[in-house]
N, CA, C and O atoms as a DFTB+ gen file, in Angstrom:
428 C
 N C O
     1  1     -14.006       4.968       9.331
     2  2     -13.850       6.040       8.377
     3  2     -12.444       5.972       7.775
     4  3     -11.452       5.893       8.499
     5  1     -12.376       6.002       6.467
     6  2     -11.089       5.968       5.782
     7  2     -10.414       7.330       5.827
     8  3     -11.073       8.369       5.795
     9  1      -9.101       7.306       5.901
    10  2      -8.331       8.547       5.863
    11  2      -8.426       9.152       4.469
    12  3      -8.494       8.430       3.474
    13  1      -8.430      10.462       4.401
    14  2      -8.455      11.137       3.105
    15  2      -7.038      11.190       2.525
    16  3      -6.059      10.959       3.234
    17  1      -6.943      11.496       1.234
    18  2      -5.626      11.657       0.605
    19  2      -4.824      12.732       1.330
    20  3      -3.616      12.589       1.522
    21  1      -5.492      13.801       1.728
    22  2      -4.808      14.883       2.455
    23  2      -4.245      14.381       3.779
    24  3      -3.122      14.728       4.144
    25  1      -5.020      13.561       4.510
    26  2      -4.554      12.977       5.776
    27  2      -3.312      12.119       5.550
    28  3      -2.333      12.203       6.292
    29  1      -3.378      11.295       4.511
    30  2      -2.295      10.356       4.214
    31  2      -1.022      11.095       3.834
    32  3       0.057      10.768       4.328
    33  1      -1.135      12.079       2.969
    34  2       0.043      12.842       2.551
    35  2       0.596      13.691       3.685
    36  3       1.809      13.864       3.797
    37  1      -0.287      14.223       4.529
    38  2       0.167      14.990       5.698
    39  2       0.935      14.087       6.664
    40  3       1.937      14.510       7.241
    41  1       0.475      12.850       6.843
    42  2       1.160      11.909       7.720
    43  2       2.529      11.556       7.139
    44  3       3.507      11.462       7.880
    45  1       2.609      11.360       5.829
    46  2       3.897      11.080       5.182
    47  2       4.872      12.224       5.437
    48  3       6.038      11.997       5.762
    49  1       4.393      13.441       5.290
    50  2       5.242      14.611       5.529
    51  2       5.664      14.688       7.000
    52  3       6.823      14.973       7.301
    53  1       4.730      14.437       7.902
    54  2       5.030      14.473       9.339
    55  2       6.118      13.455       9.692
    56  3       7.068      13.776      10.406
    57  1       5.971      12.228       9.187
    58  2       6.960      11.192       9.477
    59  2       8.323      11.533       8.886
    60  3       9.348      11.302       9.527
    61  1       8.346      12.083       7.667
    62  2       9.622      12.458       7.038
    63  2      10.295      13.578       7.835
    64  3      11.504      13.539       8.062
    65  1       9.516      14.573       8.256
    66  2      10.080      15.674       9.045
    67  2      10.627      15.182      10.381
    68  3      11.523      15.803      10.953
    69  1      10.092      14.066      10.882
    70  2      10.573      13.470      12.129
    71  2      11.802      12.590      11.878
    72  3      12.342      11.988      12.806
    73  1      12.238      12.520      10.619
    74  2      13.430      11.760      10.278
    75  2      13.211      10.285      10.022
    76  3      14.171       9.519       9.945
    77  1      11.968       9.882       9.890
    78  2      11.657       8.472       9.650
    79  2      11.731       8.131       8.170
    80  3      11.496       8.984       7.314
    81  1      12.061       6.875       7.876
    82  2      11.938       6.356       6.522
    83  2      10.463       6.132       6.227
    84  3       9.725       5.635       7.078
    85  1      10.030       6.499       5.018
    86  2       8.604       6.435       4.662
    87  2       8.451       5.902       3.246
    88  3       9.253       6.207       2.364
    89  1       7.415       5.105       3.042
    90  2       7.037       4.651       1.704
    91  2       5.547       4.918       1.520
    92  3       4.780       4.978       2.481
    93  1       5.167       5.075       0.263
    94  2       3.747       5.233      -0.049
    95  2       3.378       4.207      -1.112
    96  3       4.091       4.014      -2.096
    97  1       2.248       3.560      -0.885
    98  2       1.718       2.570      -1.816
    99  2       0.475       3.166      -2.466
   100  3      -0.370       3.758      -1.794
   101  1       0.373       3.000      -3.788
   102  2      -0.743       3.569      -4.544
   103  2      -1.343       2.512      -5.450
   104  3      -0.614       1.821      -6.162
   105  1      -2.668       2.375      -5.435
   106  2      -3.350       1.479      -6.365
   107  2      -3.252       2.109      -7.751
   108  3      -3.722       3.225      -7.971
   109  1      -2.634       1.377      -8.689
   110  2      -2.445       1.910     -10.041
   111  2      -3.373       1.285     -11.070
   112  3      -3.656       1.894     -12.101
   113  1      -3.849       0.079     -10.801
   114  2      -4.787      -0.581     -11.715
   115  2      -5.700      -1.498     -10.926
   116  3      -5.307      -2.057      -9.902
   117  1      -6.926      -1.647     -11.413
   118  2      -7.865      -2.604     -10.831
   119  2      -8.579      -3.339     -11.949
   120  3      -8.726      -2.820     -13.056
   121  1      -9.018      -4.548     -11.649
   122  2      -9.828      -5.327     -12.572
   123  2     -10.920      -5.993     -11.760
   124  3     -10.679      -6.455     -10.645
   125  1     -12.119      -6.045     -12.317
   126  2     -13.211      -6.738     -11.646
   127  2     -13.626      -6.069     -10.348
   128  3     -13.694      -4.843     -10.257
   129  1     -13.897      -6.879      -9.363
   130  2     -14.407      -6.410      -8.082
   131  2     -13.252      -6.050      -7.152
   132  3     -12.908      -6.817      -6.253
   133  1     -12.664      -4.897      -7.371
   134  2     -11.545      -4.446      -6.541
   135  2     -12.084      -3.683      -5.341
   136  3     -13.029      -2.906      -5.471
   137  1     -11.488      -3.901      -4.171
   138  2     -12.000      -3.274      -2.954
   139  2     -11.770      -1.765      -2.852
   140  3     -12.541      -1.082      -2.178
   141  1     -10.730      -1.223      -3.503
   142  2     -10.425       0.220      -3.441
   143  2     -10.132       0.701      -4.853
   144  3      -9.590      -0.054      -5.661
   145  1     -10.481       1.943      -5.163
   146  2     -10.284       2.456      -6.516
   147  2      -8.829       2.848      -6.807
   148  3      -8.015       3.019      -5.899
   149  1      -8.539       2.984      -8.094
   150  2      -7.246       3.505      -8.537
   151  2      -7.007       4.843      -7.840
   152  3      -7.917       5.661      -7.713
   153  1      -5.782       5.049      -7.397
   154  2      -5.427       6.282      -6.703
   155  2      -5.473       6.176      -5.190
   156  3      -5.030       7.092      -4.497
   157  1      -6.000       5.077      -4.664
   158  2      -6.032       4.889      -3.208
   159  2      -4.613       4.744      -2.689
   160  3      -3.763       4.153      -3.355
   161  1      -4.350       5.284      -1.491
   162  2      -2.998       5.313      -0.928
   163  2      -2.924       4.649       0.438
   164  3      -3.898       4.587       1.188
   165  1      -1.720       4.155       0.725
   166  2      -1.356       3.655       2.039
   167  2       0.049       4.169       2.297
   168  3       0.954       3.905       1.504
   169  1       0.254       4.902       3.393
   170  2       1.584       5.398       3.742
   171  2       2.092       4.566       4.918
   172  3       1.345       4.250       5.845
   173  1       3.391       4.217       4.859
   174  2       3.995       3.329       5.832
   175  2       5.294       3.945       6.327
   176  3       6.071       4.468       5.527
   177  1       5.548       3.893       7.659
   178  2       6.831       4.382       8.151
   179  2       7.749       3.197       8.454
   180  3       7.329       2.042       8.389
   181  1       8.994       3.494       8.783
   182  2      10.007       2.460       8.990
   183  2       9.709       1.538      10.163
   184  3      10.299       0.463      10.273
   185  1       8.796       1.950      11.041
   186  2       8.402       1.128      12.180
   187  2       7.204       0.231      11.872
   188  3       6.763      -0.536      12.728
   189  1       6.677       0.327      10.650
   190  2       5.524      -0.471      10.264
   191  2       4.194       0.170      10.582
   192  3       3.147      -0.449      10.391
   193  1       4.216       1.410      11.069
   194  2       2.958       2.145      11.274
   195  2       2.426       2.546       9.906
   196  3       3.208       2.824       8.997
   197  1       1.109       2.578       9.748
   198  2       0.551       2.946       8.446
   199  2      -0.776       3.654       8.591
   200  3      -1.449       3.577       9.619
   201  1      -1.128       4.352       7.515
   202  2      -2.392       5.075       7.437
   203  2      -2.894       4.974       6.016
   204  3      -2.122       5.106       5.067
   205  1      -4.187       4.739       5.865
   206  2      -4.789       4.635       4.546
   207  2      -5.146       3.198       4.227
   208  3      -5.138       2.333       5.103
   209  1      -5.464       2.949       2.951
   210  2      -5.867       1.607       2.540
   211  2      -5.716       1.452       1.028
   212  3      -6.042       2.353       0.255
   213  1      -5.214       0.286       0.630
   214  2      -5.166      -0.035      -0.794
   215  2      -6.099      -1.194      -1.130
   216  3      -6.307      -1.512      -2.302
   217  1      -6.665      -1.829      -0.093
   218  2      -7.537      -2.969      -0.373
   219  2      -8.631      -3.185       0.648
   220  3      -9.260      -4.243       0.660
   221  1      -8.871      -2.218       1.498
   222  2      -9.892      -2.416       2.514
   223  2      -9.491      -3.447       3.555
   224  3     -10.348      -3.987       4.254
   225  1      -8.188      -3.727       3.666
   226  2      -7.683      -4.651       4.668
   227  2      -7.246      -6.000       4.138
   228  3      -6.612      -6.766       4.864
   229  1      -7.569      -6.314       2.888
   230  2      -7.273      -7.638       2.336
   231  2      -5.784      -7.925       2.192
   232  3      -5.332      -9.020       2.528
   233  1      -5.021      -6.964       1.701
   234  2      -3.599      -7.217       1.420
   235  2      -2.665      -6.228       2.097
   236  3      -1.471      -6.208       1.797
   237  1      -3.173      -5.422       2.989
   238  2      -2.346      -4.402       3.626
   239  2      -1.100      -4.987       4.297
   240  3      -0.020      -4.407       4.193
   241  1      -1.234      -6.117       4.978
   242  2      -0.088      -6.716       5.658
   243  2       1.055      -7.009       4.697
   244  3       2.212      -6.720       4.999
   245  1       0.741      -7.574       3.556
   246  2       1.763      -7.870       2.539
   247  2       2.353      -6.588       1.974
   248  3       3.560      -6.514       1.741
   249  1       1.523      -5.578       1.751
   250  2       2.002      -4.299       1.226
   251  2       2.925      -3.621       2.244
   252  3       3.952      -3.060       1.863
   253  1       2.576      -3.665       3.510
   254  2       3.430      -3.078       4.553
   255  2       4.784      -3.785       4.567
   256  3       5.821      -3.126       4.644
   257  1       4.787      -5.105       4.495
   258  2       6.041      -5.863       4.475
   259  2       6.916      -5.440       3.295
   260  3       8.115      -5.214       3.457
   261  1       6.320      -5.335       2.121
   262  2       7.070      -4.908       0.930
   263  2       7.549      -3.466       1.084
   264  3       8.659      -3.131       0.670
   265  1       6.718      -2.618       1.674
   266  2       7.085      -1.210       1.859
   267  2       8.298      -1.076       2.770
   268  3       9.144      -0.210       2.546
   269  1       8.394      -1.908       3.782
   270  2       9.562      -1.880       4.663
   271  2      10.828      -2.215       3.873
   272  3      11.885      -1.632       4.113
   273  1      10.719      -3.151       2.932
   274  2      11.859      -3.459       2.059
   275  2      12.197      -2.274       1.166
   276  3      13.371      -1.974       0.949
   277  1      11.180      -1.600       0.648
   278  2      11.391      -0.413      -0.193
   279  2      12.096       0.684       0.602
   280  3      13.015       1.329       0.097
   281  1      11.667       0.891       1.834
   282  2      12.322       1.891       2.688
   283  2      13.786       1.507       2.889
   284  3      14.666       2.368       2.870
   285  1      14.044       0.215       3.083
   286  2      15.389      -0.257       3.336
   287  2      16.323      -0.167       2.148
   288  3      17.476       0.238       2.291
   289  1      15.825      -0.548       0.958
   290  2      16.725      -0.584      -0.200
   291  2      16.487       0.532      -1.216
   292  3      17.276       0.692      -2.147
   293  1      15.411       1.305      -1.049
   294  2      15.147       2.424      -1.942
   295  2      14.637       2.042      -3.314
   296  3      14.479       2.910      -4.172
   297  1      14.374       0.753      -3.548
   298  2      13.930       0.279      -4.865
   299  2      12.403       0.138      -4.894
   300  3      11.828      -0.647      -4.140
   301  1      11.763       0.907      -5.770
   302  2      10.306       0.838      -5.914
   303  2       9.899      -0.534      -6.420
   304  3      10.686      -1.243      -7.047
   305  1       8.661      -0.894      -6.139
   306  2       8.131      -2.189      -6.563
   307  2       6.692      -2.034      -7.031
   308  3       5.965      -1.154      -6.571
   309  1       6.296      -2.898      -7.949
   310  2       4.902      -3.022      -8.334
   311  2       4.427      -4.390      -7.876
   312  3       5.011      -5.416      -8.229
   313  1       3.364      -4.393      -7.089
   314  2       2.802      -5.627      -6.546
   315  2       1.476      -5.905      -7.220
   316  3       0.731      -4.977      -7.533
   317  1       1.173      -7.174      -7.447
   318  2      -0.112      -7.554      -8.039
   319  2      -0.775      -8.596      -7.153
   320  3      -0.127      -9.530      -6.679
   321  1      -2.065      -8.426      -6.938
   322  2      -2.843      -9.358      -6.142
   323  2      -4.133      -9.667      -6.890
   324  3      -4.754      -8.780      -7.475
   325  1      -4.527     -10.936      -6.861
   326  2      -5.772     -11.336      -7.495
   327  2      -6.106     -12.768      -7.161
   328  3      -5.249     -13.496      -6.658
   329  1      -7.321     -13.193      -7.424
   330  2      -7.751     -14.527      -7.022
   331  2      -7.043     -15.629      -7.786
   332  3      -6.990     -16.760      -7.302
   333  1      -6.495     -15.344      -8.966
   334  2      -5.770     -16.367      -9.718
   335  2      -4.369     -16.577      -9.157
   336  3      -3.695     -17.549      -9.498
   337  1      -3.943     -15.679      -8.312
   338  2      -2.602     -15.692      -7.738
   339  2      -2.666     -16.337      -6.359
   340  3      -3.398     -15.868      -5.488
   341  1      -1.898     -17.420      -6.155
   342  2      -1.915     -18.112      -4.863
   343  2      -1.577     -17.171      -3.713
   344  3      -2.106     -17.315      -2.611
   345  1      -0.698     -16.208      -3.971
   346  2      -0.340     -15.226      -2.944
   347  2      -1.564     -14.441      -2.510
   348  3      -1.724     -14.144      -1.326
   349  1      -2.430     -14.102      -3.457
   350  2      -3.620     -13.326      -3.119
   351  2      -4.498     -14.080      -2.126
   352  3      -5.015     -13.482      -1.183
   353  1      -4.670     -15.369      -2.323
   354  2      -5.469     -16.145      -1.373
   355  2      -4.795     -16.163      -0.013
   356  3      -5.463     -16.077       1.018
   357  1      -3.468     -16.276      -0.009
   358  2      -2.733     -16.308       1.249
   359  2      -2.934     -15.010       2.015
   360  3      -3.086     -15.031       3.237
   361  1      -2.938     -13.867       1.305
   362  2      -3.086     -12.592       1.994
   363  2      -4.530     -12.123       2.057
   364  3      -4.818     -11.095       2.670
   365  1      -5.446     -12.861       1.431
   366  2      -6.854     -12.600       1.664
   367  2      -7.632     -11.830       0.612
   368  3      -8.748     -11.397       0.900
   369  1      -7.105     -11.633      -0.594
   370  2      -7.877     -10.930      -1.624
   371  2      -8.725     -11.955      -2.368
   372  3      -8.307     -12.506      -3.387
   373  1      -9.908     -12.196      -1.849
   374  2     -10.787     -13.217      -2.427
   375  2     -12.063     -12.622      -2.999
   376  3     -13.050     -13.332      -3.192
   377  1     -12.047     -11.315      -3.271
   378  2     -13.259     -10.627      -3.729
   379  2     -13.538     -10.862      -5.208
   380  3     -14.567     -10.413      -5.713
   381  1     -12.657     -11.546      -5.906
   382  2     -12.867     -11.809      -7.317
   383  2     -12.163     -10.821      -8.216
   384  3     -12.161     -10.998      -9.434
   385  1     -11.570      -9.794      -7.660
   386  2     -10.886      -8.782      -8.463
   387  2      -9.382      -8.942      -8.435
   388  3      -8.838      -9.883      -7.858
   389  1      -8.733      -7.994      -9.074
   390  2      -7.278      -7.932      -9.096
   391  2      -6.875      -6.483      -8.889
   392  3      -7.564      -5.565      -9.335
   393  1      -5.758      -6.286      -8.209
   394  2      -5.236      -4.930      -8.046
   395  2      -3.736      -4.926      -8.305
   396  3      -3.044      -5.921      -8.091
   397  1      -3.259      -3.796      -8.763
   398  2      -1.831      -3.552      -8.928
   399  2      -1.496      -2.356      -8.046
   400  3      -2.171      -1.327      -8.094
   401  1      -0.438      -2.504      -7.232
   402  2      -0.055      -1.484      -6.259
   403  2       1.408      -1.121      -6.472
   404  3       2.273      -1.997      -6.489
   405  1       1.688       0.175      -6.635
   406  2       3.044       0.669      -6.791
   407  2       3.516       1.191      -5.430
   408  3       2.841       2.006      -4.801
   409  1       4.678       0.714      -4.985
   410  2       5.226       1.119      -3.683
   411  2       6.540       1.831      -3.915
   412  3       7.442       1.292      -4.558
   413  1       6.652       3.063      -3.385
   414  2       7.858       3.859      -3.577
   415  2       8.265       4.519      -2.280
   416  3       7.438       4.789      -1.410
   417  1       9.569       4.776      -2.166
   418  2      10.096       5.463      -1.002
   419  2       9.828       6.963      -1.147
   420  3       9.910       7.522      -2.240
   421  1       9.508       7.596      -0.022
   422  2       9.295       9.044      -0.006
   423  2      10.589       9.689       0.475
   424  3      11.061       9.408       1.577
   425  1      11.159      10.557      -0.361
   426  2      12.399      11.249       0.016
   427  2      12.131      12.644       0.495
   428  3      13.064      13.364       0.852
């Protein structure tokens, strides 16, 4: 069962109140056969714990890695994954679609 948006945002708030660094990743665009719709979220804490999904598991590992960098340097990033991109094959997005994910630090 996937976490709801309310679950994800509540977890982000809980982690921030505990003094942890937190980032949230949001699917901003999809093309073709994308595993999760626009607006899907993944929240990540400074320890690499996460809740939610931006790809049904295909690229979460790469998104978590980038989110840790965002937490560290405070600079938001836009990530793109798709079958035409060699990185996408490396991280497992082989469904034929493309996704764009925006990762930002939660203050």
